[in-house]
C-alpha positions as CSV (number, residue, x, y, z in Angstrom):
1,X,-0.2,0.1,0.0
2,X,1.1,3.9,-0.9
3,X,-0.2,6.7,-0.9
4,X,0.4,10.5,-2.1
5,X,0.0,13.5,0.5
6,X,-0.9,16.9,-0.9
7,X,-1.5,19.8,1.0
8,X,-5.1,20.5,0.4
9,X,-6.1,23.3,2.9
10,X,-4.3,25.7,5.5
11,X,-7.5,24.8,7.6
12,X,-9.9,22.2,7.3
13,X,-10.8,19.8,4.0
14,X,-14.1,20.1,3.6
15,X,-14.7,17.9,0.8
16,X,-12.7,15.4,-1.6
17,X,-14.1,13.9,-5.2
18,X,-12.6,12.0,-7.7
19,X,-13.8,12.7,-11.5
20,X,-15.5,10.1,-13.9
21,X,-12.6,9.4,-15.5
22,X,-10.5,8.8,-12.6
23,X,-7.3,11.1,-13.1
24,X,-8.3,14.6,-11.5
25,X,-8.8,14.8,-7.5
26,X,-11.0,17.8,-6.5
27,X,-10.4,19.3,-3.0
28,X,-11.9,22.1,-1.2
29,X,-11.1,23.7,2.6
30,X,-12.5,25.8,5.0
31,X,-10.1,28.5,4.1
32,X,-12.1,28.9,0.6
33,X,-9.2,26.7,-1.5
34,X,-10.7,25.0,-3.7
35,X,-8.1,22.8,-6.1
36,X,-7.6,20.0,-9.3
37,X,-4.9,18.0,-8.4
38,X,-3.3,15.1,-11.2
39,X,-4.2,11.5,-9.0
40,X,-1.4,9.8,-10.1
41,X,1.3,11.9,-8.9
42,X,-0.5,14.8,-6.7
43,X,0.6,17.4,-9.1
44,X,-1.8,20.9,-8.4
45,X,-3.1,21.6,-11.6
46,X,-5.2,24.7,-10.8
47,X,-6.9,26.4,-8.1
48,X,-10.5,28.0,-8.4
49,X,-10.5,31.3,-7.0
50,X,-13.7,33.7,-5.5
51,X,-13.6,35.3,-8.9
52,X,-12.0,35.4,-11.9
53,X,-9.0,37.5,-11.6
54,X,-9.2,39.5,-14.9
55,X,-12.8,40.7,-14.6
56,X,-11.7,42.8,-11.2
57,X,-9.4,45.9,-10.7
58,X,-8.0,44.0,-7.2
59,X,-6.3,41.0,-6.6
60,X,-7.4,37.5,-5.2
61,X,-5.5,38.6,-1.8
62,X,-7.4,41.7,-1.5
63,X,-10.6,39.8,-1.9
64,X,-9.6,37.6,0.5
65,X,-8.8,40.2,3.0
66,X,-12.3,42.1,2.5
67,X,-13.9,39.3,3.4
68,X,-15.0,37.5,7.0
69,X,-13.7,34.0,7.3
70,X,-17.2,32.8,7.4
71,X,-17.9,34.4,3.7
72,X,-14.8,32.0,2.9
73,X,-15.9,29.0,4.0
74,X,-16.4,25.9,1.4
75,X,-18.9,23.4,2.3
76,X,-19.2,21.1,-0.8
77,X,-18.2,20.8,-4.3
78,X,-19.2,18.5,-7.0
79,X,-17.5,17.6,-10.5
80,X,-20.2,16.5,-13.8
81,X,-19.5,13.4,-15.3
82,X,-17.5,15.0,-18.3
83,X,-15.5,16.9,-16.2
84,X,-16.1,20.3,-17.9
85,X,-18.1,22.2,-14.9
86,X,-17.5,22.2,-11.5
87,X,-19.9,23.4,-9.1
88,X,-18.8,24.8,-5.4
89,X,-20.9,26.0,-2.3
90,X,-19.3,29.2,-1.2
91,X,-20.8,29.9,2.1
92,X,-24.2,31.7,0.7
93,X,-23.7,30.6,-3.1
94,X,-23.1,28.0,-5.5
95,X,-20.5,29.4,-7.8
96,X,-19.9,27.0,-11.3
97,X,-16.2,27.0,-12.7
98,X,-15.3,25.7,-16.0
99,X,-12.9,23.0,-14.8
100,X,-10.4,23.6,-17.7
101,X,-9.8,27.3,-17.4
102,X,-10.6,28.0,-13.9
103,X,-13.2,30.8,-15.3
104,X,-15.9,31.4,-13.3
105,X,-19.4,30.7,-15.2
106,X,-22.5,31.3,-13.0
107,X,-22.7,32.4,-9.2
108,X,-26.0,31.2,-7.4
109,X,-27.0,33.4,-4.5
110,X,-29.2,32.1,-1.9
111,X,-28.4,34.6,0.7
112,X,-27.9,31.5,3.2
113,X,-25.3,29.3,4.0
114,X,-25.4,26.4,1.1
115,X,-24.4,23.3,2.7
116,X,-24.4,20.5,-0.2
117,X,-24.6,20.3,-4.1
118,X,-25.1,17.7,-6.7
119,X,-25.2,17.3,-10.5
120,X,-28.2,15.2,-11.9
121,X,-26.6,12.0,-12.9
122,X,-28.1,11.4,-16.9
123,X,-24.7,11.2,-18.5
124,X,-26.4,12.7,-21.8
125,X,-27.3,16.0,-20.4
126,X,-26.5,17.3,-16.6
127,X,-28.3,20.3,-16.8
128,X,-29.8,20.2,-12.9
129,X,-28.2,21.1,-9.7
130,X,-29.4,20.1,-6.3
131,X,-28.2,21.9,-3.1
132,X,-29.6,22.4,0.6
133,X,-29.7,25.6,1.9
134,X,-29.3,26.4,5.7
135,X,-31.0,29.7,7.3
136,X,-28.1,32.2,8.5
137,X,-30.3,35.2,9.3
138,X,-30.1,36.2,5.3
139,X,-32.6,35.6,2.5
140,X,-33.2,32.2,3.3
141,X,-35.4,31.9,6.2
142,X,-36.4,28.9,6.4
143,X,-34.5,26.0,5.3
144,X,-34.5,24.1,2.0
145,X,-33.5,22.1,-0.8
146,X,-33.5,23.5,-4.2
147,X,-33.6,21.9,-7.7
148,X,-32.2,24.1,-10.4
149,X,-32.4,23.9,-14.2
150,X,-30.5,25.5,-16.9
151,X,-32.0,25.6,-20.3
152,X,-29.2,27.0,-22.4
153,X,-27.0,24.5,-21.3
154,X,-24.7,24.2,-24.7
155,X,-24.6,28.2,-25.1
156,X,-21.4,28.8,-27.4
157,X,-20.9,32.0,-25.2
158,X,-21.2,30.0,-21.9
159,X,-17.5,31.1,-20.6
160,X,-19.1,34.8,-20.9
161,X,-21.4,33.9,-18.1
162,X,-24.2,33.7,-20.2
163,X,-26.5,30.8,-19.0
164,X,-29.2,30.8,-16.9
165,X,-29.9,28.9,-14.2
166,X,-33.4,28.9,-12.5
167,X,-35.1,27.5,-9.8
168,X,-37.4,24.9,-10.5
169,X,-38.8,23.1,-7.1
170,X,-38.0,24.4,-3.3
171,X,-38.6,21.7,-1.0
172,X,-39.3,23.4,2.5
173,X,-41.6,20.4,4.3
174,X,-39.2,18.7,6.3
175,X,-37.8,18.6,10.2
176,X,-34.0,19.9,10.7
177,X,-31.5,21.8,8.9
178,X,-30.0,20.1,5.5
179,X,-26.5,18.1,5.7
180,X,-26.6,15.8,2.6
181,X,-28.5,15.5,-0.8
182,X,-28.3,12.9,-3.4
183,X,-30.3,12.5,-6.9
184,X,-32.3,9.1,-7.0
185,X,-32.0,6.5,-10.0
186,X,-32.8,8.3,-13.3
187,X,-32.7,11.8,-11.9
188,X,-36.8,11.1,-11.0
189,X,-36.6,11.6,-7.4
190,X,-34.2,13.5,-5.0
191,X,-32.9,12.3,-1.5
192,X,-32.1,14.4,1.6
193,X,-31.0,14.3,5.0
194,X,-30.8,16.2,7.7
195,X,-29.2,17.1,11.4
196,X,-32.4,15.7,13.1
197,X,-31.2,12.3,11.4
198,X,-34.2,12.2,9.3
199,X,-34.5,11.0,5.7
200,X,-36.2,11.9,2.6
201,X,-37.5,11.5,-0.6
202,X,-39.4,14.0,-2.6
203,X,-40.4,14.2,-6.3
204,X,-39.3,16.7,-8.3
205,X,-42.3,19.1,-7.5
206,X,-41.5,19.0,-4.2
207,X,-44.2,16.4,-2.8
208,X,-43.0,14.4,-0.3
209,X,-42.5,10.8,-1.1
210,X,-41.3,8.4,2.0
211,X,-39.6,9.9,5.2
212,X,-37.5,7.9,7.7
213,X,-35.6,8.5,11.3
214,X,-32.8,7.1,9.9
215,X,-30.2,8.1,12.9
216,X,-30.5,9.8,16.5
217,X,-27.9,11.6,15.2
218,X,-27.0,14.1,12.2
219,X,-26.3,12.6,9.1
220,X,-23.1,13.6,7.9
221,X,-22.4,11.4,4.6
222,X,-24.7,9.7,1.8
223,X,-22.7,7.1,-1.0
224,X,-24.4,5.7,-3.4
225,X,-23.5,2.0,-5.9
226,X,-23.6,3.1,-9.8
227,X,-27.0,2.5,-10.6
228,X,-28.3,4.3,-7.5
229,X,-30.5,1.3,-6.3
230,X,-28.5,1.5,-2.9
231,X,-27.0,3.6,-0.7
232,X,-25.2,4.5,2.3
233,X,-25.6,6.9,5.1
234,X,-23.3,7.6,8.5
235,X,-24.1,9.8,11.8
236,X,-22.8,11.1,14.7
237,X,-24.9,8.5,16.2
238,X,-22.2,6.0,15.4
239,X,-23.1,4.0,13.0
240,X,-23.8,3.4,9.2
241,X,-27.3,2.3,7.5
242,X,-27.2,0.4,3.9
243,X,-30.9,1.3,2.2
244,X,-32.8,0.5,-0.8
245,X,-33.2,3.4,-2.8
246,X,-36.7,2.1,-3.8
247,X,-38.6,1.5,-0.6
248,X,-36.2,2.8,2.2
249,X,-35.6,-0.1,3.5
250,X,-32.7,-0.9,5.7
251,X,-30.5,-3.4,4.1
252,X,-27.6,-3.6,7.0
253,X,-27.0,-1.8,10.0
254,X,-22.9,-1.3,10.9
255,X,-22.1,-0.4,14.3
256,X,-19.0,1.7,14.9
257,X,-16.9,2.8,18.1
258,X,-16.8,6.4,17.1
259,X,-18.8,9.2,15.5
260,X,-18.7,8.9,11.7
261,X,-18.3,11.8,9.7
262,X,-17.8,9.9,6.2
263,X,-18.5,7.0,3.6
264,X,-18.0,6.0,0.1
265,X,-19.3,2.7,-1.4
266,X,-17.0,0.6,-3.5
267,X,-18.0,1.2,-7.0
268,X,-17.3,-2.5,-7.8
269,X,-20.4,-3.5,-5.6
270,X,-22.5,-3.9,-8.8
271,X,-19.7,-6.2,-11.1
272,X,-21.9,-9.1,-12.2
273,X,-18.4,-11.0,-12.5
274,X,-18.2,-12.5,-9.0
275,X,-14.5,-12.7,-8.9
276,X,-14.1,-8.7,-9.3
277,X,-17.2,-7.3,-7.0
278,X,-16.1,-5.9,-4.2
279,X,-18.7,-5.0,-1.4
280,X,-16.4,-3.0,0.3
281,X,-17.8,0.5,2.4
282,X,-14.8,2.9,3.7
283,X,-15.7,4.7,6.9
284,X,-13.9,7.2,9.2
285,X,-14.7,9.5,11.9
286,X,-13.0,10.1,15.5
287,X,-13.4,12.6,18.2
288,X,-14.8,15.8,18.5
289,X,-12.2,18.6,16.4
290,X,-12.0,20.3,19.6
291,X,-10.9,17.3,21.9
292,X,-8.0,16.9,18.4
293,X,-4.7,18.4,20.3
294,X,-5.4,16.5,23.7
295,X,-5.0,12.9,22.5
296,X,-2.9,10.6,20.2
297,X,-3.8,9.5,16.8
298,X,-4.8,5.8,17.8
299,X,-6.6,7.5,21.1
300,X,-9.0,9.5,18.5
301,X,-9.8,6.7,16.8
302,X,-8.9,8.6,13.6
303,X,-8.2,5.3,11.2
304,X,-10.3,4.7,7.9
305,X,-12.1,1.6,8.7
306,X,-12.9,-0.9,5.9
307,X,-16.1,-2.8,6.2
308,X,-17.8,-5.7,4.3
309,X,-21.5,-4.4,3.1
310,X,-23.2,-7.6,3.2
311,X,-21.9,-9.0,6.3
312,X,-21.1,-5.8,8.5
313,X,-17.4,-7.5,9.2
314,X,-14.6,-5.3,9.5
315,X,-11.8,-5.9,6.8
316,X,-9.0,-3.6,7.8
317,X,-8.1,-0.4,9.2
318,X,-5.8,2.3,7.8
319,X,-4.2,4.9,9.6
320,X,-3.8,7.8,7.2
321,X,-4.3,11.0,9.2
322,X,-3.8,12.5,12.8
323,X,-6.9,14.2,13.1
324,X,-10.0,13.2,12.2
325,X,-10.9,12.0,8.5
326,X,-13.9,14.4,7.4
327,X,-14.4,13.3,3.9
328,X,-13.7,9.9,1.7
329,X,-14.4,9.1,-1.8
330,X,-13.6,5.7,-4.0
331,X,-11.9,6.0,-7.5
332,X,-14.3,4.2,-9.7
333,X,-11.8,1.3,-10.2
334,X,-12.6,0.6,-6.7
335,X,-8.7,0.5,-5.5
336,X,-8.1,3.8,-4.9
337,X,-9.2,5.9,-1.8
338,X,-9.0,9.5,-1.2
339,X,-9.1,11.1,1.9
340,X,-9.3,14.6,3.3
341,X,-8.9,15.5,6.9
342,X,-9.4,18.5,10.0
343,X,-5.6,18.9,9.4
344,X,-5.5,20.1,6.3
345,X,-4.1,17.1,4.3
346,X,-5.5,15.1,1.7
347,X,-4.3,11.5,0.6
348,X,-4.8,9.3,-2.4
349,X,-4.4,5.4,-0.6
350,X,-3.8,2.8,-3.4
351,X,-4.8,-0.3,-2.1
352,X,-3.1,-3.5,-2.4
């Protein structure tokens, strides 16, 4: 087993994603730093700034100094399947970038903190975004999930910010604050989780389809298999649960010895060839951030857990960071994982 370590943030790493082709790693941090790296060797290929520098008279450093720390936090990101556009949750906005040039394409202002974002899964036309929004005393008076749609996605002048993203659905009928969100199979419905531990399913008209009290603590992460028929959730209640997307039935419950922050389901879970199928889930967590400096890494339970999704048995533990691992992501080949931790490092781990 070998690994590559990159300094993804001067604060904590909030999200890591590997693109569909498996050659790029995207990371974000709570210090406003969003970067793209070459996965194979850890070279930084670029950084996505708050604004495109050539559009303004002031430079990026001056702009950063003019913002409060809270307004610089990047909480989540998602890259589309063609690796052409990147959606980033920058405090109270969703910012869409061109991946190759780093140019800012669109800014969706919400007026309150945007917690999560995901592109729709249609490989032929990714023209919708699902976002979760927390009220922070701004324009958004209530927590909500919102679906945006772009009718001119292939506008030849998209680099000039000419496209329009319109909200087509606002969902407010739920309990708690949004923490995670995701699209169901064929983009027919959306799934949202909250800090109250409840899991919801809505159609694209905002009508509630199903609701479960999934956990007793806040839901912290969600991860789907390839066809989105199965997904995994983790929670601060020290459990991970595997769900059937169609009827919200529980397939398995995995109990851990720590609060869980992140999970990722092996992409080879759906392989028809039994010799290639991998039913592993990776889980991570650890003690509260306020206690990180008072204990050793082994006492903080910072290891990454590899658990069999079917039997619930622990297969292995990987020591990767000296602080809580806040985000995880499986490579499409199922043999590499990307991690991000509270200390600001991100790792690419090549499994044996």
